[in-house]
ROZA-327621 format. One line per field, with one value per residue (C-alpha): residue number from 0; x, y, z. Coordinates in steps of 0.1 Angstrom, whole numbers. Each point is the difference from the previous one (the first is absolute). Layout:
// ROZA-327621
segu <- NUM, ...
u <- X, ...
v <- Y, ...
w <- Z, ...
//
This chain:
// ROZA-327621
segu <- 0, 1, 2, 3, 4, 5, 6, 7, 8, 9, 10, 11, 12, 13, 14, 15, 16, 17, 18, 19, 20, 21, 22, 23, 24, 25, 26, 27, 28, 29, 30, 31, 32, 33, 34, 35, 36, 37, 38, 39, 40, 41, 42, 43, 44, 45, 46, 47, 48, 49, 50, 51, 52, 53, 54, 55, 56, 57, 58, 59, 60, 61, 62, 63, 64, 65, 66, 67, 68, 69, 70, 71, 72, 73, 74, 75, 76, 77, 78, 79, 80, 81, 82, 83, 84, 85, 86, 87, 88, 89, 90, 91, 92, 93, 94, 95, 96, 97, 98, 99, 100, 101, 102, 103, 104, 105, 106, 107, 108, 109, 110, 111, 112, 113, 114, 115, 116, 117, 118, 119, 120, 121, 122, 123, 124, 125, 126, 127, 128, 129, 130, 131, 132, 133, 134, 135, 136, 137, 138, 139, 140, 141, 142, 143, 144, 145, 146, 147, 148, 149, 150, 151, 152, 153, 154, 155, 156, 157, 158, 159, 160, 161, 162, 163, 164, 165, 166, 167, 168, 169, 170, 171, 172, 173, 174, 175, 176, 177, 178, 179, 180, 181, 182, 183, 184, 185, 186, 187, 188, 189, 190, 191, 192, 193, 194, 195, 196, 197, 198, 199, 200, 201, 202, 203, 204, 205, 206, 207, 208, 209, 210, 211, 212, 213, 214, 215, 216, 217, 218, 219, 220, 221, 222, 223, 224, 225, 226, 227, 228, 229, 230, 231, 232, 233, 234, 235, 236, 237, 238, 239, 240, 241, 242, 243, 244, 245, 246, 247, 248, 249, 250, 251, 252, 253, 254, 255, 256, 257, 258, 259, 260, 261, 262, 263, 264, 265, 266, 267, 268, 269, 270, 271, 272, 273, 274, 275, 276, 277, 278, 279, 280, 281, 282, 283, 284, 285, 286, 287, 288, 289, 290, 291, 292, 293, 294, 295, 296, 297, 298, 299, 300, 301, 302, 303, 304, 305, 306, 307, 308, 309, 310, 311, 312, 313, 314, 315, 316, 317, 318, 319, 320, 321, 322, 323, 324, 325, 326, 327, 328, 329, 330, 331, 332, 333, 334, 335, 336, 337, 338, 339, 340, 341, 342, 343, 344, 345, 346, 347, 348, 349, 350, 351, 352, 353, 354, 355, 356, 357, 358, 359, 360, 361, 362, 363, 364, 365, 366, 367, 368, 369, 370, 371, 372, 373, 374, 375, 376, 377, 378, 379, 380, 381, 382, 383, 384, 385, 386, 387, 388, 389, 390, 391, 392, 393, 394, 395, 396, 397, 398, 399, 400, 401, 402, 403, 404, 405, 406, 407, 408, 409, 410, 411, 412, 413, 414, 415, 416, 417, 418, 419, 420, 421, 422, 423, 424, 425, 426, 427, 428, 429, 430, 431, 432, 433, 434, 435, 436, 437, 438, 439, 440, 441, 442, 443, 444, 445, 446, 447, 448, 449, 450, 451, 452, 453, 454, 455, 456, 457, 458, 459, 460, 461, 462, 463, 464, 465, 466, 467, 468, 469, 470, 471, 472, 473, 474, 475, 476, 477, 478, 479, 480, 481, 482, 483, 484, 485, 486, 487, 488, 489, 490, 491, 492, 493, 494, 495, 496, 497, 498, 499, 500, 501, 502, 503, 504, 505, 506, 507, 508, 509, 510, 511, 512, 513
u <- 302, 14, 11, -10, 26, 15, -13, 20, -29, -26, -34, -26, -17, 17, -16, 14, -12, -24, -13, -10, -34, -26, -20, -30, 23, 11, -34, -11, 25, -11, -37, 6, 16, -34, -21, -30, -24, 10, -8, -34, -12, 14, 8, -29, -28, 15, 4, -36, -12, 19, 0, -29, -5, 23, 30, 6, 6, 24, 21, 1, 12, 28, 8, 5, 23, 22, -2, 16, 26, 9, 7, 28, 11, 8, 17, 20, 10, 11, 22, 15, 9, 18, 21, 7, -21, -15, -37, -11, 8, -34, -7, 33, 19, -24, -2, 39, 4, -23, 1, 35, 15, -7, -37, 0, 15, -25, -29, 15, -1, -34, -12, 14, -17, -33, 1, 7, -30, -22, 13, -5, -35, -8, 12, -24, -30, 8, 3, -36, -14, 13, -3, -36, -4, 31, -13, -34, 19, 23, -21, 28, -1, 27, 9, 7, 36, 7, -14, 19, 33, -7, -6, 32, 20, -13, 6, 36, 7, -12, 22, 31, -9, 7, -18, -24, -12, -21, -8, -17, -19, -12, -12, -21, -16, -6, -15, -25, -8, -6, -22, -21, -4, -7, -27, -16, 0, -17, -28, -5, -5, -23, -22, -11, -23, -36, -1, 38, 16, 35, 17, -13, 28, 26, -20, 25, -25, 6, 32, -19, -17, 30, 17, 2, 18, 21, 34, -10, -11, 33, 19, -18, 3, 37, 9, -14, 27, 29, 24, -3, 32, 20, 2, 32, 16, -3, 17, 31, -23, -20, 2, 8, 7, -17, -23, -12, -5, -21, -23, -3, -6, -28, -15, -2, -15, -26, -11, -1, -20, -23, -5, -1, -26, -21, -3, -14, -23, -12, -9, -21, -18, -10, -8, -12, 15, -15, -2, 38, 9, -25, 14, 34, -7, -16, 26, 29, 24, -26, -16, 22, -3, -35, -12, 22, -17, -33, 8, 21, -5, 15, 29, 12, -1, 19, 28, 2, 6, 29, 14, -3, 27, 22, -3, 14, 28, 8, 4, 24, 22, 1, 8, 27, 18, -2, 14, 27, 12, 0, 21, 26, 2, 3, 27, 20, 0, 13, -35, -9, 20, 25, -14, -33, 16, 8, -19, -1, 26, -28, -26, 14, -29, 5, 4, 10, -26, -27, 10, 2, -36, -13, 15, -16, -33, 0, 11, -29, -23, 11, -2, -36, -6, 12, -14, -34, -6, -23, 23, -25, -2, 38, 20, -27, -17, 28, 30, -16, -12, 33, 18, -23, 0, 39, 1, -24, 25, 27, -19, -1, 36, 6, -23, 20, 30, -15, -3, 35, 13, -19, 6, 38, -1, -19, 27, 26, -17, -4, 37, 10, -22, 14, 37, -8, -17, 32, 22, 14, -12, -15, -33, -29, -23, -25, -21, 20, -16, -34, -17, 3, -38, 1, 28, -20, -30, 19, 11, -32, -19, 24, -2, -38, 2, 25, -26, -28, 17, 13, -36, -12, 29, -10, -36, 7, 23, -26, -25, 21, -25, -26, 23, 8, -35, 11, -14, 13, 17, 19, 37, 4, 1, 28, 20, -3, 12, 30, 8, 2, 23, 22, 6, 7, 27, 14, 8, 15, 22, 12, 11, 16, 19, 7, 4, 22, 30, -4, 13, -25, -28, 8, -6, -34, -13, 8, 10, -35, -7, 29
v <- -182, 2, 26, 11, 0, 36, 6, 5, -1, -28, -2, 18, -24, -31, -32, -34, -27, -13, 35, 7, 14, -19, 10, 9, 22, 18, 1, 15, 29, 9, -3, 22, 26, -1, 8, -19, 11, 36, -8, -19, 26, 31, -5, -21, 22, 31, -19, -12, 35, 19, -26, -26, -36, -16, 4, -37, -7, 28, -15, -34, 17, 16, -34, -16, 29, -7, -36, 5, 25, -26, -29, 20, 18, -32, -15, 33, 0, -37, 12, 27, -24, -22, 28, 12, 30, -4, 0, 6, 37, 0, 28, 11, -31, -8, 36, 2, -34, 10, 37, 8, 10, 37, -7, -27, 24, 26, -26, -11, 35, 4, -34, 10, 33, -16, -27, 27, 22, -31, -5, 35, -1, -29, 18, 30, -26, -19, 30, 11, -35, -9, 32, 2, -39, 2, 33, -21, -28, 18, 30, 23, 23, -13, 25, -19, 10, -17, -33, 4, 9, -34, -19, 11, -5, -37, -4, 13, -23, -31, 11, -3, -36, -34, 1, -30, 19, 26, -28, -20, 27, 8, -34, 0, 33, -9, -34, 18, 27, -24, -23, 29, 14, -36, -4, 34, -7, -34, 15, 24, -27, -18, 29, 11, 31, -6, -8, -1, -30, -5, -4, 33, 18, -19, 5, 8, 24, 21, 13, 19, 21, 19, 5, 36, -2, -31, 17, 11, -35, -15, 28, -8, -39, -1, 16, -31, -20, 22, -21, -32, 5, -3, -39, 0, 26, -26, -27, 0, -12, -26, -37, -12, 36, 5, -31, 14, 36, -15, -19, 32, 22, -25, 0, 38, 5, -29, 13, 37, -7, -21, 27, 29, -17, -16, 26, 30, -26, -12, 38, 0, -33, 10, 38, -7, 9, 37, 2, -5, 31, 20, -12, 6, 35, 6, -12, -17, 0, -20, -23, -31, 0, 9, -31, -20, 11, -5, -36, -13, 23, 31, -22, -9, 35, 12, -25, 9, 36, -12, -22, 31, 17, -30, -3, 34, -8, -30, 17, 25, -28, -17, 33, 11, -34, 2, 35, -10, -29, 23, 25, -26, -17, 33, 13, -33, 6, 36, 11, 18, 15, -26, 6, -16, -33, -4, -29, -13, -20, -22, -5, 10, 25, 31, 23, 31, -1, -7, 29, 23, -9, 3, 34, 11, -13, 18, 32, -3, -5, 30, 21, -8, 4, 36, 12, -15, -18, -31, -29, -25, 26, 9, -29, -30, 13, 23, -20, -35, 8, 15, -30, -25, 17, 2, -38, -3, 18, -21, -30, 13, 3, -35, -16, 13, -10, -35, -2, 9, -24, -28, 4, 4, -29, -20, 7, -9, -33, -12, 6, -19, -28, -3, 2, -27, -22, 3, -6, 33, 10, -11, -14, 24, -5, 18, 25, -3, -31, 12, -8, 26, 3, 7, 28, 16, 2, 18, 26, 4, 3, 23, 23, -1, 9, 29, 14, -4, 15, 28, 7, -2, 24, 26, -3, 5, 28, 19, -6, 9, 29, -26, -21, 29, 14, 35, 21, -7, 34, -7, 4, -32, -27, 21, 4, -36, -11, 27, -15, -36, 15, 18, -32, -20, 27, 0, -36, 4, 29, -20, -30, 23, 20, -34, -25, -29, -9, -28, -28, 10, -1, -33, -17, 16, -9, -13, 22, 8, 19, 25
w <- -69, -36, -23, -34, -28, 0, 36, 31, 24, 8, -15, 23, 20, -18, 16, 8, -23, 29, 5, -36, -6, -15, -31, 23, 20, -30, -11, 34, -4, -35, 6, 32, -23, -23, 29, -12, 27, -8, -36, 5, 28, -15, -38, -10, 12, -15, -31, -1, 9, -28, -27, 5, 10, -26, 24, 6, -38, -1, 29, -21, -31, 20, 16, -34, -10, 31, -6, -34, 15, 29, -24, -18, 32, 19, -31, -3, 37, -4, -30, 22, 24, -23, -12, 35, -1, 36, -14, 35, -5, -17, -24, 1, -8, -31, -14, 3, -17, -28, -6, 13, 37, -7, -5, 27, 27, -10, 4, 34, 14, -12, 16, 34, -2, -11, 27, 26, -10, 3, 35, 10, -15, 22, 33, -9, -5, 33, 22, -11, 1, 35, 19, 7, 9, 24, 15, 8, 13, 24, 6, -10, -31, -22, -30, -33, 0, 32, -15, -31, 18, 22, -32, -17, 31, 0, -36, 3, 30, -19, -29, 22, 10, -16, -34, 10, 31, -17, -26, 25, 12, -35, -8, 30, -8, -36, 8, 23, -25, -29, 21, 10, -33, -14, 27, -6, -37, 4, 21, -26, -28, 23, 6, -35, -2, -12, -39, -2, -17, 15, -34, -12, 17, -22, -33, -29, -12, 30, -14, -27, 27, 10, -34, 1, 34, -6, 2, 36, 8, -12, 19, 33, -6, -6, 33, 17, -13, 9, 19, -15, -18, 34, 0, -20, 25, 27, -21, 23, 28, -19, 4, -32, -12, -35, 4, 34, -14, -33, 27, 22, -32, -9, 34, 0, -32, 6, 35, -9, -33, 18, 27, -25, -23, 23, 26, -19, -17, 33, 7, -31, 8, 36, -9, -36, -33, 2, 39, 6, -24, 21, 31, -9, -11, 33, 23, -17, 31, 22, -30, 7, 39, 0, -25, 23, 31, -16, -8, 27, 27, 20, 15, -33, -12, 31, -9, -35, 10, 22, -29, -22, 23, 2, -38, -3, 25, -18, -32, 16, 14, -34, -20, 27, -4, -36, -1, 22, -22, -31, 17, 12, -35, -17, 23, -4, -37, 4, -10, 33, 29, 15, 36, -11, -3, 37, 16, 38, 13, 20, -24, -34, -4, -22, 31, -21, -23, 25, 24, -30, -9, 35, 3, -33, 12, 32, -19, -25, 30, 17, -32, -5, 36, 1, -30, 10, -31, -4, 4, -19, -31, 2, 12, -10, -33, -13, 12, -3, -36, -12, 10, -14, -33, 0, 7, -31, -20, 10, -10, -34, -2, 17, -25, -29, 17, 5, -39, -6, 25, -11, -36, 6, 21, -26, -26, 24, 11, -37, -9, 34, -6, -37, 14, 27, -27, -21, 29, 1, 33, 31, 5, 7, 30, 19, -18, -31, -10, -3, -30, -31, 4, 36, -5, -28, 22, 27, -26, -14, 34, 9, -28, 3, 37, -12, -23, 26, 31, -25, -8, 37, 8, -25, 12, 36, -10, -19, 29, 28, 8, 4, 23, 23, 2, -15, -27, -35, -1, 32, 1, 23, -29, -17, 30, 8, -36, 2, 33, -14, -27, 24, 24, -31, -14, 36, -2, -35, 13, 29, -23, -25, 29, 22, -27, 12, -19, -27, 24, 24, -24, -14, 35, 1, -35, -35, -30, -9, 33, -3
//
């Protein structure tokens, strides 16, 4: 195991060179976090029912925004590493580098709470999804809370193992999930409804149909890509570090975009442009599985239902691991309680953070159980949506930080190249030799991503009532917005109260981050 600069503990799950993760392994962890089967079987039908059949093109627009963001995001992460910033701290590292340590710590705390909320939401869903099938299988009535507790215990146990072990589980689950979605989608395209032309579902003119509700469409579609930012968090475990992360990011965006565009379009093809809206409004929860059963048979549909549960479990495993890594890295930088930095002696896993998450999950499940609340409504819809919206807000701050980091790096690179040419400094290699046009493009792309993601964030914040499924005058959206601010300010307060001495800060970042 190795130590990061300024750290006294090993990196959680640090792998030997022969045991590093491939780009597909990292992509598998990230795709698991996005839970694509949950999106195509749950979000897509709801989006079609509420906003119309132009949903595939809305996903394509969001993919273009994420593509612009990822270009600058990956470049900024590499810059952070060059400046000993440990870019694998994700949002925290980049925002700290671009907007300062105080804002960075607040963002780090918000990220931990957001990913925790996403994890808790998945426990609520898996408890409800699996309780009935398991009861039918074993002949014993299993309440949702029993299934949720078992899932939380399993995820917590995997979080204590060597980092590669849960990753291997995720890769298997995600591969099966993507293959089944792909098979169902191909079948839908090969069985068009009478009078339907396949490409009608991707007609750009369809975007004008839902213009009055485009904000709601964007708000729903952007949630499908939450989690794609996690490739950088796994840089410590990647073969080739940033080259591996870049390949993983491209893989994730490509696979998710193909699924998110072609799958709802396939529903329009097999049910008809108008028929798909009616079907989605009648039974949104069963639309995807029902069409798969019609085209591929009941056995295929039964497997899809099982994979839906494993998809949710895979997402919980991925988010649990991500949150643990965030906790350790924040604690190592004196940005969170020191106890969270503790790692296991056998596997180097983040034991303290993993155990803390598991206890919190069990407490949340117990609270919903005791109060008699609906686990899907409270944990999944409210908890999951609040976490996803917080991540989107963090993406806005990260995009802005990316612009600042790349612009500063651009100026530094120019001065160092001039100095090297004059024989006044060392030769510049790696990213600093990128052509001026390429460096300018990165800044421009990052700026465009900042504006677009900022607009998306504002749109989602305005449409929180739609996302939460509550009345416009409900206090829930306001409570959620205030909660984000409270968590952020709590992180800021911790940083001001526990601010490390200058010597310690110098080991965790450059002057720009203080």
